[in-house]
N, C-alpha and C positions, 0 to 999 in steps of 0.2 A: 621757684619761679611762679610769677603770676600767670593767670590764664582765664579764659572765658569758655566754659564747657557745658555741655548738656548733662544734667544730673537726674532728669525725670521728664516723663511725657505722659499726658493724659488728655484725650479728646483734642481740642484745638489748642491746648496750652502746652508749652514746653518750659520747664524750669531750668534756667541756666545758672551756673555758679561762677562768680567773678572772684578769682583768688588774687590777693594783693601781697601775699607773703606774711609770715608770722602766724601765731596761733589764732588770733582774732580777726585776721584780714580776709574774711569771706563775706561776700555780698551776694544774695540770691535774688533773682528777678524772674517773675513769671512772664513769659513772652508768648503772645498769640502767633501761631505759625501761619504761613501763607497756605493754608490747607483746610479742608473740611468745613466749609461754610455753606450756607444756603445759596444755591445757584438758581439762576433763572433759565427759562427755555430759550437760550440764545440762538439755537439753530432755527427755531421758528421765527424769532425776530429777524435773523439774517435773511431769511427767505423773503421777508417783506421790506427789506431795506430799499429806500430810494436814495440814490447818490445825491450828495449835496449839490445845490444849484450852481454849477460852474460849467462854463464852456471854454476851457483853456485852449490856447494855441498848441497845435501838435505838428505843424508843418516843419519838416526837417530842412535846415538851411543848407543850400548847395555850397555856399562859401561862408561858413561860420568861422571867419578868420579875423585877425587883427591883433594888435599888441595889447596884452592884458594890463590895464591900469590898476585894477583891483581884482583879487581872486579870493573866492571862498568855496567851502567844500561841505558836502555830506558824504557819509561813508557808503551809503547804499541806496539804490532805487529799485523798486519792484512793482511792475505793472503786469506781472505774469503769474505769480503764485495764486493758488486757490484762496478765495476770500479777499483778495486785494481788489476792492471796489474802485479805489482811486488813489493816485500818488501824484500830487500837484506841487510844483515849485512856485511859490509866491515871491514877488520881487517888489520892494518898496523903494522909491527914490525920494529921500527926504530933502534933496537939494533944490537949488533955484533954477537949474537948467535941465533939459532932458538927458537921460542916460540910455545907453544901448549896449548890448553885448550878446553873449551866447551861453547856453547851458549844454553841457556834454556829459553823457554817461559813457565811461570808457568802453570802447569797442562799438559804439553806436554813433550815428550822425548827430550833430549838434542841432539845437533849436535856437534860433535868434529871437531876441526880445527887445522891446523899447518901452521905456516908462517915462512919461512926462514929469515935469517938475512937481513934486508933492503928490505924485500919483502912484498907484499900485497896479501891477499886472500879474498874470499867472500863466503857467504853461505846463504841459506834461509831455511824456514821450509816447511813441506809438505803442499800442497794446502788444504785450509780449516782451517788452524791454525789462531786463533784470541785470543788475551788476553794479559795480562801483570802482572807483569813487565817482561821485557827481561833482563836476567842476563848474562853477558859475563865474564868468569873467565879465568885467566891464571894459569895453573897448573905447567908449566915448562918454564923457560926462562925469558927474560926481559918483562917489561910492554909494552902494545900495545896501539895504537890509533884506536878507533872504531867509525864508522859512520853508520847510517841507511839511505839507499837511496830508496825512494819510488816513484813508478809510479802509479798515480791515474788518470784513464782515460788518457787524453793526457797532463797531467801535471807532473812535476818532482819536488822532494824536497829532501834535505839532511840535516841531523842533527847529530852532534857529541854526543857521549855518555857522561854521567856524572858519577862521583864516589861519595862515601859517604862523602868525605871531602868537597864536594861542596854543601851538604845539608845545609839547614838553617831553623831557626824558623820563620823568617819573610822575605818574598820575594814579588816581584812586577811584574806586566805587565802594560804597559801604557794604554791599552784599551780593552774593551769587546764589541762585536757587535753581537747581535742576532736580529737586526732590518733591516739592509740593505737588499735590494733585492739580492738574490743569496746566502746569508749566511744561509746554512742549518744546520750547526753545529758550535758551539763555546764551547768547553768543556775544563775544567780545570782538568788535571790529576795530582794526588798526589801519590808519591811513598815514602814509609817509609823504609829506609835501616837499621834502628836500630833494637834493640832487645825487645823493649816494644811498645805498641800501642801508636799511635799519635792522639791526638784530634786536629782537624784542622778546622779553620774558613776561608772561602773564602768570601771576601767582595768586592762589586762593589759599587761605589758612588751612592747613592740614590736608592739602591736596597736592598731587604731583604737578609741578609747574609746566606750562605749555610754552614752547620756544618756537618762534617763527621769524623768518627773514622776509622783510617787505621792501620791494624794489622802489627806486625813486619814482614818485608820482603814482604809486600803486597802492592797493588796499588788500588786506588779508583778514581772515577771522579765525578765531579759535574758540573752542568750548571745552567743557570738562565732563567727565563721565556722569551718566545718570546716577542720581543719589547724592551728588555734591551739593552741600548746603552750608555755607559759611561766609565769613567776611573778616577783614576787608578783601577786596580785589586790588592788587598792586601791579601796575604795568610799568616796567622799566625798559629803556631802550638806549642804544648808543647814539641815536639821532632823535631830534624832536619829532613826535608823532601826535596825531589826533586820534583819540580813542572813544568809542561809544559802546554802550551795552544795549542790545536789542533783544527784547523779551516777548514771547508769545505766551499768553496766559488764557486758557480756554480759547475763546474766539475774539480776544483783544490783543492789541499790539502796543508796545511802549518802547521808546528809545531815549537814552539820556547820555550826555557827554560826560567824560571823566572830569574830575576836578584835581587841582594840584595843591601842594603845600603852600604856595604863594597865595592861594585863595582861602586858606584856613584863617579862622578868627576865633576870638574868645567869646564873641557874642554874634549870633546870627538870627534871622527872622524868617518866618513863613506867614502867609497872609491869613490862613484859616485852618481850623481843626474841626472835624465833624465825625462824631461817633453816634449821632442822634438820628440823622435823616434816614428814611427808608432806603435800604439797599447798601448803606455804609457798613460793610462787614468788618473792616479793619482799617485803622489809621495809627501808624506807628512812626516815630521819629528815631532814625538810626544815627548814632553818634560815633564817629571814628576819632580817637585820640591820636593826634600826630605829635604830641609832646613826648618828653623823656621820663616823666613820672606820672603816677595815677592822676586822673582828672576828676575834680568834683564838678558834676554836671547838674544843672537844673533846667528842666523843660517845662514851660508854663504858658498858660494863656492868662487873660486878665482876672480869671476867677480862681484857678487851681493849678496844680503842677505836680511834678514828680522829680525827685532827685536821686542820684546814685553815683557810684564810682566807676570809672572806665580806665582799665590798664593802658599803658602806652602801646600803641600799635594794635589795639583791640577795638571791637565794636560792641555797643550795647543798644538794644531797642527800648525806647521809652514810649509810653502812651500817657494820656491825660484823662483823669476822671476816676482813677483808682483810689483817690483820697484828696486831702487838702494839702496846700503848700504851707508847711510850718514856718512861722516867723519867730522873732525873738520872744514875743509875748503871747501870741495867739495863733489860731489857725484860720486862714481866710475861709469864710463859709463857701461851700460848694453850692452854687446857685442852680446847677442843672447836672444831672447824671443820666446817661453818659454826656460827655462834654460836647458842646458846639460853641465855638467862639474864635476870636482872633484879635490881634495877631498872636502868633506863637513865638516866644522868645527862647532861644537855646543859649544858655550861659555856661561858661566853663573857666577854670583857672589855668587851662592849658589850651594851646591852639588845637582846633578840631574842625572837621567837616561833618555836616549833618544833612541827611536827606529824609524826606517824608514819603513813605510807601503806603499807598492807599488801595484797598479793594472796594470797589463799588459794584454790587451784584457780582457778575463773573468777569469784571474787567480789572486791570491793574494799571496803576499810574505811579510814577516817581518824579519828584522834583527836589532840587537842592535848596537848602536854606541859604539865604544871602546875607552878607554883612551890610552894615549901614553905608559902607564905602561904595556900594553898587546902587544906592538910591539915586534917582535922577529927577530933574525938574521938567524935562521933556523926554518922552519915550513913546514907543509905537507898538502896535500889533498890526499884522498884515491884513487881517480879515475879521469881520464880525458877522454872525449868522444867528438870528433868532426868528428865521422865517422858513427854513427848509424842514421837510417832514422829519420827525424824530428829535428836533432841537428843542428840548424842554427848558434848558437854561444856557445862557451865555452871559456871565456876569464879570464885570471888570472890578476886581477887588483892589483897594487902596490902603496902604499903611503909611502914616506920617511918622517919620522918625525924628522930626524936628521938635523944638521946644515951644513953638507957637502954632496956632491954627494954620492949616494950608487951604488955600482956595484952589480947587482943582477943576479944570475943564476937560471933559472927555468928549471928543468929536469923532463921529463916524462920517466919513466923507459923504457929502450930499444930504446930510440930515441935521436936524436942530441939535446943537451941542447941549450937554448937560453940565451944569456947574454946581459943585457941592463944596461945603466947608468941612474939612476933615480935622478933627482934633487928634484922634488916634487911628481909627479905621472906619471904613465904609465901603460901599460898592454902588455901582450904577448898572443899569440895563436898558436896552432899547427894544421894546416889544415890536415884533413884526419887521425888524430892520435886517437887511443883508447888504454887505458891501465893505469897502475898505479904501484906504487904510484907516486905522483907529489911532488918534493922537491923544496922548495924556499930557496936559500941561499943568504945572503946579507952581505955586509960589514958594514951596519948600521941597527939599528932596523927598521923593516918594518911591516906595516899592509898589509896583503895579503888576498884577497877574490876571490872566483870563481863565476863568473856571467854566468848563463846558460840560454839559450833560447831553449826550446824543444817544437816543434810545436808552439802553440800560448800561451805558458806559460813561466814564468820567475821565477828563483830562485837564491838566493845568499847565500853563506856560507863562513864564515871566515876560514882561515887556522887553523890547530891545531898542 
């Protein structure tokens, strides 16, 4: 039988062995663990944190009612736990007429909202609110795009809402980690948007599966014992569910939605790779093979790359900068080591899911690689901030997957747009600007992401 197992460990490196069967079918890969890297004095930074410049509505609606025309969800809201500086729900109306509705955390009064045509608004819940799910309904007007922006100590994270059409009976994460130093929580949250109870099994390779029943319209979460460190995570259910993984790493917070086999591809992309900038302790691409035979995988940026084999149903971590990418006749010269460049291309001869897991100082962030089918000519971010204390970077990264140059206009509401011509990749920034929404318009399909450095934390979110 093939398998992916630990065969050695030293310092920050773990050597894993990928067995494909047969006398010569062994591939070994040195992988940097999510552990033992130089950390910063986050506690001191947290003590000096100034919340981002927002004054959201918090008034509970006495009659937050009406027929839901559109509904979207988050798994959890937390305005109560230590370190939770802010948890804000941002709502963007891309339509031509006003929208209004309600945001409710189960067991708490709802908060009404209104967003004008092409406008963005945001709200929060009263201090001390914690629970889930979070339900966002539109009772009048067009559909909206909703994100949750969280400040936890001196870290920042953003997540787009999901709707019931995105629920699935089988979904995946690439990795689970309740072993590495600094990982205090790694929880799998499950939301059932349906009308009957869902029986859910959450499995991590070589760990005892967790089984939970989730009532209609309810949310539950599971975790695994301390010391669990493996992947993939597979969530199966007899009803479609929405699943997210919420991680606390030192004094940072990250959340990512699960992906499904329907979203798997043989080629996917990430906007940027960085093992060079100060504080970038770890940047790995984790690849899950959803095929039935071993996958030949290449992870590369325009300069260099790494190739390897991934058994069916297994995960292997790749980084860039350990060498050159061999071609048929030569080796592409490595222009910089460690690597910093983009876009990153993940190619395979089998369907796969890939995620990028980054440690920046003592913060952790994860983002899924996207296939070209998810590139858009018009997309949005809810908010831009290069004005608040601690905001050192807020860059809009752009990858053109077309065959001709793309003319891209990035607009932050109320500010002068920036127009750039993108042949392959580029980015724009707006010094001193705070506001929203952000609109990305392109003459060619574009993958756009927002990469944010707030104090000593890093976060990235795709446009929606």
